[in-house]
N, C-alpha and C positions, 0 to 999 in steps of 0.2 A: 447358488447365486451366480449371475452372469458377470464375468470379469469385465466385459465391455460396458457394463452399467456401473461398475464400482471402482475400477482401477484408477480413475482420475482423482478419486477421493482417497488418495494413498494414506492420509493420516488416520483414517478410521480404523485400520488394523495394522498400523505401523508399530515397530518396536524401537522406541527412542532411547538413546544412550548418551547421558551427559558426562562430559569429561573436561578437565582443565589441562590444556596443552602443557602448562608449566610443570605438572606433576605426573605426566603420563609416560614419556620416554625421552631421555636425554641422548642425543645422537653424537655429541662432540665432547662429552666428558667435562663440561663446565658446571655440572650440577643442576642445570635447569632444563626441563623438558622443552621440546621444540617441535615445529611442524615436520622437520625431516624425520625425527624419531617417530612421531605419530604416524606418518605415512608408512613407515616400515612395519607398523603394528596393525595395519588396516585389516589384514586377513584374519586376525584374531576376532575382530568384530563380525567379519563375514561368517566365520564358523559358528559364532554365537547366534547368528540370525538377526543381527541388528539391521534395521532398514533406514534409520535416520540418526545421525550424530548431532548432538547439541553441544556446541562449543561455548564454554564459559569465556569471559572477556579475554581477548588476546591483543588488545589495542595498547599503544604506548600509555604508560601509567607511572605515577609516582610510587606505586606499591604501598599506599597508605590504607587501602581497603581491598587487598588481594585482587587488584586489577579493575575494580569497579570505580576507581577515581581516574577517569580517562583524560588524557591530555591531547589526544588526536583521534578523531573518529574515522579517519581515512587511511590508517596505516596499521602495520603489525609491530608490536613491541620488538625492538631489535634483539632482545634476549631470546625470543621465540623463533626468529627467522625473518624472512622478507615476504613481500607480497608475492614474489615468485614461488616461495615455499608454500604459501597458503594456497595459491591457485593449483599447484601441483597436487597438494593433498585433496582438494575438492575434485580435481579431475580423476585422481586415482579412486576416490570413494565412489564417484559416479560410474566409473568403469566396473566397479563391483556391485552396482545396483544400490548404493547407499546415498541418500540425500544428506545435505548438511544444512543446519540452521545455526544461528549464533545469537548470543545475548544482544539485545538492543537496550542499551542503558543510556537513555536520553532525558531522564528526569533531572539529572544533575551532571556537572562536569567536575574535574579536579580544580582546585583553586589555583593550579599552575597552568590551566588551559589558556591558550592565547586570548580566547574570548573574555575570560574573567580577568586576566591581567590587564586587558584594555578597559574592561568595565570598571575596575576599581582605580584606574588611573585618574579619572575625573568624572564628575557628575554629568558632564556633557559628552562623554566618549561615545564612540559609534556603537559599542556593545553594552552600554549601560543598561538599557531597557531589555536586554536579553536575560536579565536576572531580576529577582524580586527584592526591592529595597524599601526601607521606610525609616522615618526619623525616630519613631518610637514603636516598638512591637505592639501591634493592635490587640486589644482584648478579645476580639472575635476572630483572631487568626487561628491557624492550625495549632492543635494541642498535642502533647505527648511526643516524646522522643523515641526513635526506633531503637537506639542503643543506650539504654539508661545507665549502663556501666561506664560510659565514656562522655556523655553529653548531658547537660542540665537544661538546655533550652534549644529551640529550633531556630533561634535568631542569634547571629554573631555580629558584634560591633566591628566595623571597619574604620580604623582610626584615620586612614588617609582621606576618606571622603565624609567622615562624620555621619555615617548612616549604618543601619543594620541590614544584613542580607539573610535571606531565608535558606535554611538547610534542614530538610527532614531527616537526613542521615547524619554523617559526621560533618563537623564545621569545615573540614577541608574539601567538602563536596557541596558547593553552592547550587541551589536549585535553579534550573532554567525557567524562564517565564513562558510556559507553553501557550499562553494566550496571545503572545506576540506573533503576528503573521510571519515575520522574518525567521523566527525560531522554527515555526512549523514548516516553512519552506526548506530550512536547513535539514531538519529531520527527514523529510522526504528525499532530499539529495543523498543523505547517508544511506537510507534504505536502497535507493536506486543504484548507488555505487556498488554495494556488496552483492546485490542480486545480479548485477551485470558480471560480477566475478564468479558467479555460480551458486550463491546461497539459495536455498529453497524456502527461506522465511526466517523468522526471528522468534526467540523467546523474549517477550516484552517484560522487562524488569519493573516490579512495583507499580503495576498499572494504575491503581487508585491514586497514588501520589502523582503520577504523570498527568492525570486529568484534574487534579485538585485546583480550585481557584480561591480557596480560603486564604486570606491575607492580602488579596489583591484589592486595591482601593476601589475598583469598579467591578467587583465580583458579580454584583447583581445585574450588570449590564452585559456581561460576557456571554457568548453563545454556549449552548449546551455542550459540555465536554465530550459527551458521547458522539456528537456530530463530528467532532474532530477525529475520534477513533474510527468512525465509519469512513471518513475521508482517507485516513491512512490505509485502511483495508482496501478501499477502492483503488488507491494509487498502486498498492502492491499487486493487486489483481491485474491492473493494466500492464505492469512491468513483467510480471511472471504469474501466469494464470493459475498455476497449481501451488503457489507459495502459501505459507501459513503464518498466522500470528498465534503463538502459544503464550497465554497470559498468566502472569503471577498475580492472582486476585484472591487474597485471603480475607474474605468477608462472609457473612452469613449467606446461605444459599439464595434467598430472594435477591439480595444485592449483587451477588456474583453473577447470577443469571442475566442481569441487565447488560453485562459486558459482552454477551453473545450478540446483542443488537436487537433488532426488531423481532418481537416474539411471533409476529405474523409471517415472517420470512422463513422459507424452508432452509435457506442456506445460512442465514445469520449474516449480518453485514458489518460486524465488528470483529471480535476475536474468533478465530477458528476453533481454538480449544482453550479451556480454563482448567487449571489444576483443581482437583477435588481435595482441598485441605481439610474440610470437615470429615469426609469419609476416611481419610488417612488417620486423623486423630481418634475417631471413633473405633477404628480397627485396633489401635493400640489399647484403648480402654477395654474392648472386648477381649483382647489377649490377656490383659492384666486380670480381668475378672473370671476368665474362663467361660464367658457367656456371650452368645451371639447378639443379644438384644441391642446393645449400643450401635453396632454397625448396621444391623437390620433397620433400625429406626432412621439412621442417616440415609440409607438407600431409599427408603420409602418417602422421605422428605425431599430428596434431591430433585429439583426441577428437570424436566427433559430438555436436552439441548435441541436447537434447531436440527432438522433432518440431516443436513450436510455439515454440521458442526459436531463437536464431541467434548466430553470431559476427559481429562488426563489423570490417570491414577499413578500412585507412587508409594513405595514403602518408606523411603527417605530421600532427601535431596541434599544439595551442597551446603545449605544453611543449618542452623540448629533445627532439631526435630521439634517444631513448634507445637505446643499444646494449648495455644491461647484461646481456642474456641471451646475448650472444656471448662466447666465451672471449677471453682477452687478445690472442692472435695474430689472431683473426678481427676483433676490434674495431680492431686496428692496421691491418688491411687496408682497412677501410671508412674510417678516418680518413685514411689515405694517399691513397685515391681521391677522397674527397669533402670532406675538411676537414683538410688537412695542417697548417695554421697553428694554433698553440695558441689564438689568439683566436677560432677557429671552433668550438672544442670547449668543453664545459661539464661540470664535476664529474668529469672523467676518464672519463665513461661515455656522452656523447652529443654531438650537433652542434646548434648554434644557427643552422641554415641552412635555407633552403627549397630545394626540388629544382632548379629551373632553374639557379641559379648553381652548384650542386653538379656539374652536368654541362656547365658552360660554355655554357649556353643551347642545347645540341643538341636541336632539337625532336623528333628521332627517339627519344631516350632519355626525354625527358619524356613523350611520348605512349605509349611502351612501359609506363612505370610506371602511367599512368592506365588503360590497357587492362587491365593486371593488376588494378587496383582494382575494375573493374566486372565482370571475368569470374571472379575467384577466388571461391570459395563464401563468402558472407557479405554483410552489409549495408554498402554503401559509405558512408564518412563523409568529407566534404570539409571542409577548413579554408578560411575566407574568403580570397579572392585566388588560390587555386589555379587557379580557372577561367580566369584571364587570365595566369597564369605570373608572379605577383609574386615578387620576391626578398626578401632580408633586408637589414637595416641593422645592420652589426656595430658601429656607433657607439653603438647602444643597449645598455643594460646587460643582461647575462645573457640570459634567455629573451625579454626584450622585443624582441630583434633580429627575431623573426618576428611580433611583435604590432604592426606598424606600421599607419598609416592606410590604409584601402582606397583604391585608385587608380581614380577614376571618369573623370577627364579628364586632359589633358596639362598643365594649369597647375601652378605650383610646389607648390600644396597638394594636388594630385591630385584636385581637386573634392571633397575631404573636408570642408574648412572654409575660410572666408575669413579666419580669424584669423591672426595672426603665428605664425611657426614656433615661437616660444618658448612659445606657449599650448597647443600640441598635446600629447597624452598621450605620444607617442613621435615621434621624427623620421621624416619621410617617407623612403622608400627613395631613394637617390641613384644616379647612374651608369646603366649599361646596363639596369637593371631598374627604374629610376625611372619616374614617371608620364609623362614625355615620350615614352617608348618603349613603356610597358606600361600600358594603361588600358582601361576598359570601352568608352568612347565610340568609340575608334578600331577596336576589334575587333568591335563589335556587329553590323555588317552585312557582315563578311568571313567567309564559311564556312570558309576555310582558316586563320583565326587560331586562337590557342589557345582562345579563348572559343567560336568556331564549332565547332571540333573537339570540345570538351568537351560542348557541347549535343548534338552528333550522337551521341557515346558514350552520354550519358544516355538519349536517345531509343531507341537500339538495345538498351540494357540493359533498359529498361522494356518493350520489345517481345519480350523473350526470357525468359519466366518460368522456363525451364529453369535459367538461371544462378542465380536466387534459390531455387528450390524443389527443384532436382534433386539427386540423389545424384551425387557426383563421384568420378572415378577418374583417377589419374595414369598416363599412358601412356608407353611407350618411344618417344622421338622419333627415335632413330637418330643423334643428334648431341648431344654434351654441352652445347652452347650453347642448346638448345631445351627449353622446358617445354611439354609437351602434356598437356592434361587434358580430359575430357569430362564434362559435366553432363547428367544424364538424368532425364526423367520418363516415365510410360507413353506420353504422346502424342508424344514425340520427344526430341531431344538437341541440344546445341551443343558442337562441338569447338573448343577455343581453343588457338592455337599462338603462342608468344612466343619470339623469338630474342634472347637476352641478348648475343650476340657481335657483334663489329664486322665480320663477314664474311657474305656471302650463304650461305644454307644450303638444301640440298634435303632436305626433311623426308620421312621415310617412317615412318608409324605405322599401327597396326592398332586399329580401334575394335571393342571386343568386341561380338559379336552382329550386327554390320553385315554385310549381304550384298553381294556384288559387283554392280556396275552401278547402285548407288543414287546419287542426287544429293546433294551437299553444297553449300549456297548461301551465298555470302559475304554477311553481314548488312549490309556497307557498300557493296559494289560490285554486288551481285546476280549476280556471276559464279558459274558452277557448276563444281564438281569432281566427277568420277565415281569412285566407289570401285572397286577391283579385287577380284579373288577373295579371299575370306577377310576382307573388310572392310579391306583395305589402302588407305591414302590417301596420295597423294604430292602435296606442295605445296612451292613455292619461296617462301622468305622472304628479304627484303632484310636488310641489317645493321640490327639492332634492330627488325626488322619483326614484325608480328603479323597474325593472321587470326582472325575469328570465323565459324565455318562451321556453319550449321544442318543437322542430319542428318534427312533424310526427313520432311518435313511434307507433308500433302496439297497445300497451296498450291504448294510448291516442287517437288514430285515427283508429278505427277498419276498416274503409273503405280504408285505405292506402294499395296500391298495389306496390308502388315503393318507392325508398329510400327517395325522396323528392317530 
């Protein structure tokens, strides 16, 4: 593939790395991570092969929702540094070839944001209509609370003005009225401000809630919310032509696909990327069952993204590992396999665990999951600490269990901070997955460590443009435990095989269009497999084993005269 035709679409084969500045590296010993510390750790990301850093919220906050209750969209929280520290980090990252995106959390503010303080001061205040108010919660308004452990309603009574305000999340996070033109203009200014300081786009928080008009008195008269998302995308494109909007859209596939925008457009005119929540959940169901069928079915059902857009794949993210798109019985299977204790579960719909402890530290199963991350069609997104196999700390509250300090060294603070444990934002992981056994320093020069293997996977992924750009097809592997899929471009293809079962398997699959006698080269070992008549390929897989096999490239098969 020609780089001159693809390099401007950098997100198609990016490696995205999500981190929280607060828990990554403390530079001044106060117990809180900061931009100065993060900047000093940038070369770890370079060596890993990261091409894009996604920053969780770093704005001033009351810390009532781990930074998502924002009090100022135009500043850096003083605990984390200054705007100067932020721009120095972005400059240093750019110097290393790494782009930076950040959370765009504009569906709500903190109840201590100056806008809301003004809004609740009077029914006639300047910012009153920046939020959603009503005398009595409407029967046809939004239903269901996001955090059922903490909230009973999405409406909160405000005694000062004798009205209710809408909050889809916590009551200390009142929803903005996105239908208000003044609010829309302000959101555009926020985006313009941060792109001017060097951001290459945004991860858009809770996109369906951002566009929701339920509860508005004139909802039936409001413009199509998707038109607004298209306007945001167009504005971002004018300000920064290669910037992206990565959307958190946890809906059924047909509904999620709408957020890419016009299906007739090759580029897509709304979100650049959407997270594949359904594929992630089906992957865990496949791992629990030891069968490929759940994930294979999801991949067959998944709509194609517009040509220049993409799905984003992940093993886990910064929230609970949600299983809400599985039915009750399926969810019970995953809970039983990976989080049987109630303390490991959250909201009745997800797990507050990281992968390595979920599989009892079995390196084969951990590696299987990350092999899937890099070979399944989509842009891979890593959550900090995954590269070294970090675990969770269930002593932390709720979702904070997976938002623990990064583990750099084997000392008791994990090399994150020299401060006392009580000053840290969350407790360090203890036990088998704590820093004494799991840290960057001890793994950095061991090619067989979790970090070493992850670096190798990233390298092979970046060497295989077929995985990012190719059209994919699910193949019959001849065994229920094995997922076989091929990703193809005109210049070649990669066949990926993954064994979800705990037994060795002899795989027999047929690659469409492949001739007999062609070489397939293992991208890790360089060992070759030759196809039989009709494109039949036979490969042995160990329990939880995987293979990445490049099909017929001129380098690997000098006798090749045709594409396949």
